[in-house]
C-alpha positions in Angstrom: 20.9 14.1 -54.3 21.4 16.4 -51.2 18.0 18.0 -51.8 16.7 14.8 -51.4 18.3 13.8 -48.3 17.4 17.2 -46.7 13.5 16.6 -47.7 13.7 13.1 -46.4 15.3 14.4 -43.1 12.8 17.0 -42.6 9.9 14.8 -43.3 11.0 12.3 -40.6 11.6 15.0 -38.1 8.3 16.5 -38.7 6.7 13.1 -38.6 8.7 12.4 -35.0 7.4 15.6 -33.2 3.9 14.7 -34.3 3.9 11.4 -32.8 5.6 12.6 -29.6 3.1 15.3 -29.0 -0.1 12.7 -29.8 1.7 10.0 -27.6 0.7 11.8 -24.2 -2.7 13.7 -24.7 -4.8 12.7 -21.7 -3.8 14.1 -17.9 -5.3 12.9 -14.9 -6.2 15.4 -12.0 -5.8 14.6 -8.5 -3.1 14.2 -6.0 -0.5 11.3 -6.1 -0.3 9.5 -2.9 1.4 6.1 -1.9 -1.2 3.0 -1.8 -2.5 2.2 1.8 -0.6 -0.6 3.5 -1.8 -3.1 5.9 1.3 -4.0 7.7 3.0 -2.0 10.3 6.1 -1.4 8.6 7.9 -4.6 10.3 8.9 -7.7 8.8 9.4 -10.7 11.3 12.5 -11.9 11.0 11.3 -16.0 10.5 8.7 -14.6 7.6 9.2 -16.5 4.3 9.4 -13.9 2.0 8.5 -16.6 -0.9 5.8 -18.1 0.3 3.3 -19.3 -2.6 6.0 -18.9 -5.2 7.4 -21.5 -7.2 10.4 -21.2 -8.7 9.9 -23.4 -11.9 6.9 -21.0 -12.5 8.6 -18.0 -12.1 11.6 -19.1 -14.1 9.2 -20.2 -17.2 7.8 -16.8 -17.2 10.9 -15.0 -17.3 12.2 -17.2 -20.3 8.6 -16.8 -22.0 9.6 -17.1 -25.4 13.0 -17.4 -25.8 13.3 -20.9 -26.4 14.2 -22.6 -23.1 12.8 -25.8 -21.9 10.2 -25.8 -19.1 12.2 -25.6 -15.6 12.6 -28.8 -13.6 13.0 -28.8 -9.8 16.5 -29.9 -8.7 16.7 -29.5 -5.0 13.9 -29.5 -2.2 14.6 -26.1 -1.5 12.3 -24.7 -4.3 15.2 -24.4 -7.0 14.9 -24.9 -10.5 16.8 -25.1 -13.6 15.7 -24.2 -17.2 18.1 -25.0 -20.3 18.1 -23.8 -23.8 19.9 -26.1 -26.4 22.8 -24.6 -28.0 23.0 -21.8 -25.2 23.2 -23.1 -21.6 20.9 -22.8 -18.6 19.6 -20.5 -16.0 19.0 -21.5 -12.4 16.8 -19.9 -9.8 16.5 -20.4 -5.9 13.8 -19.0 -3.8 15.0 -19.9 -0.4 13.7 -17.2 2.6 16.3 -19.6 4.9 19.5 -19.0 3.1 19.7 -15.4 2.9 22.5 -13.2 1.2 25.2 -13.3 3.2 26.6 -16.6 2.2 26.3 -15.6 -1.9 27.9 -12.0 -1.4 31.4 -11.8 -2.9 33.8 -10.2 -0.4 36.3 -7.8 -1.8 39.3 -7.5 0.3 39.7 -3.7 1.6 42.4 -1.4 -0.3 
């Protein structure tokens, strides 16, 4: 019995090594460099970072295949809620005006 276990372990190990060696066989030559950017590196403070994004579409993509009902818009500020029967719900708000300062937890200094 012990020999069967050792043989099975050895075969599994050899298969794993062969699989890992064959997984990455091609090499791309050249030098890595960042993509060219059209911006000057500064973002205006009044720009809408969520322009063109619909909260319900984003939430539906995130929940795809997990049994959630399609998201429904629940406010005028691009906020969506999707429920899953027997589980609960997820919500997403894409509001560039609100910012993060109002939602961050503040802990007292120790």
